[in-house]
Residue, then its C-alpha position, 0 to 999 in steps of 0.5 A: m714785294r713791297e713788304r719784303g723790301r720793307s723788311r729787308r730795309l728794317l733788318g739792314l737798319g737793325a744790323r747797322t745799329g747792332g754793329a754800332m752797339l757791339r763795337s761800342r760795348l767792345g771798346g771801339k769807336t762808333d760814329w753815332r751821328a752817322l748812324g742817327e742820320a741813317l736811322f732818321e732817313g730810313l725810318s722817316e720814310l718807312k713809318g710804322p712800328a720801327m719808327k715808333l720804337a726809335q722815337i721811344v728810344s730817342q726820349w732816353d736822352d740821359l742814356l744815349p750817346a748825344d749825337l745819336a739822341d739828337e738825330l733820333a729826336r728829329l723823328q719827333r719834329q721833322a718826319e717826312p710826311m706821306p704824299w697827299a695822294r696816299i692820305r687822300e685815299s684814306l680820307e675818301a675811304q672814310y668820307g667818299e667825295l671830300e667835297r660833300v663833307f669839307t669845303d677845304v682840306e689842307t694838303a700839307p700836314f699840320a703834323s706828321a708822326s710814326m703812325g699817322q699825320v694830321h691835316r686841318a680841314r673846314t666843314l661845310d658849316g664853317e668849323t675848322v677841324v683837324l683830321k688825324v689820318q692813319y697811314p694807308g696800309l699801316a694796319e696790314v704791315l703792322e704784324s710784319d714790322l713787329a716781327q722785324v722789331r722783335r728781331i732787332l730787340r734780340l740785340g739786347r742779348w748782347f747786354k745779357v738781357p734774358q730772352a724771356r725779358l726781351d719777349a715781355l718787353f716786345e709784347e708790351l710794345a706790340a700791345s701799345l702799337r696795336g692800340e694806337l691803330d684803334y682811333r675809336a679808343e682814342a676818341e673815347a680817351l679824348a672824351r674821358y679826359r675832357s670830362r675828367y679835367a673839365h673843372l681845370d681852367w688851365l687845361v684843354v683837351p680837344q673835343p672828338l667829333l664822333s660823327l666825322s670819325g671812323e676806324r682810321v680817321l679821327a676828327m677833332q676840334y681844332v685847338a691852336g697852340t704853341p708847341l711846348r718844344d717852342l717855349e724854350s725861349a719864352d718868358d720865364a714866368l710863362r714857362q714856370r706856370v706851364a711847368g707847374h701845370l704839367a707837373d700838377w696834371l701828371t701827378d693827378e693823372l697817376f695818383t688820382h685816376g691811375e692812368l697815364h698819357a703815354d706819349p710825352h714828346a714835346g709836340n703833344f703839348a702846347l700853350d693856347d692863346r689864353g695861356r692854357l696847357v693843351l693836350y694832344d694825341l691820346g692814342a697811347v693811354i695806359p693804366v697804372p695799377q696802384a701796386r706799381l705806383v707804390q713800388m715806384v714811390e718806394l724806389l724813389e724814397a730809397t733813392l732820395v735817402q741814398d740807401p743802395m740796399a733799399m734801392d736794390r730791395a725796391l727793384r727786386k720787389m718790382g721784378g727789375r733785378q736778377g742774379e747775384g751781386a747788386p751794383l751798389a756803387l752804381y745805385r749810390e752814384s745814381a742816387q747822388a745824381i738824382a737826389p739834388l732835384f728833390a732837396p728841400g726848396v725850389q730846384d732848377f731842372g735846367d741844371i746841366r750838372v744833373h744831366r751830365r752826371l746821368r749821362e756819365l753813368s750810362p755806360r755803367v748802366w749798360a755794363a750792369m744790364d745783366r743784373l740791373q734790368p728794368p721790369a719789362d712791363t714798365l717800358l711805357l711807364s718808365r719812358t713816359l716819366n723820363g719824357h716828362y722829365w725832359n719836358l720840364v728840362r726844356l721848360q727850364a722848370r724850377l719846382d719844389m719837388h721835395s714838397r711835391s714828393q713827400p705826400l706821395i711817399a706818405w701815401a705809398s707808405g700807407a697803401g703798401s702797409 
């Protein structure tokens, strides 16, 4: 009965969202703020895959109506926690009597998200740890929720997105969500990243505590830090140092190791009391094949030289374009909006002119979606890179992206030949 009620609520939210999108596409007015508030209230309580999908969508700040993006972004910061009694059930299923393992477990969550929440605890030997607890029953309702998400994704047909592409997009999303329920895989990712970046004195990855971890509870070393989203008013020199480290780490992760921490919302990154960048939550780590990296850099190069025909060839090579009539004017204007960030010298990611131009282009992107279709198998990759872009915006980063990109372009030219 509970599952049927959950499905009805998800379908109701999906229908409301679809109606708003359709009215907007047909030239009508939509109260995006009211829709966002409804989605926040409904999904915050329901948790699970649909909430995760909304969090993913919220990171596309440059394409969403501002009021809707603002409301969905609350899902990253203020999601309603699950009552302690339900969380305690999961902890007792893992440990038995909590008093035999911990002297104290904080009943208020340290953080809460779509698939689980984090509680601080103290072990019998006095060590402070954090326990990432999967929401009770989430594994059981996952497939039901995914079925409703598949129905919601069918709204994409109103934008002339082929069913085969929607199905491929759904499968990538479903694989990612199923993977996030595997806490043993996340523990392995934490260990792998700790070993990989042990030589960097400015980067910290919490240590997984395997003896206290299980299928639905992940125990980690507690690493205190100020979330990246709270650094917007910090000292400028500090923000620039963090931005540089974030850009360095992202480049190394992709081009040296072929992997990507694919959950880039600002709460997953912090600054500790020694000024080190802290990486939290490795529940979504995806492989990035070299061939795909080469194609992405080729698209970047075509964009930076503002060559619409080369941009179209690059998108077709990626599998991201179909049909006749390439939207060359849209390519040209998109390139004109993006290229300034990669001009020689230090550029300001806080320059609102760039964001404004991207947002102004978004209705035309949606209108051309029957021809301009992102490759379905790059859903997580593209939204992650977009999320990191906005993290740099929040930090008001000033970076020399020209110098950073030129070696990558030279690498792609050699690797693709």
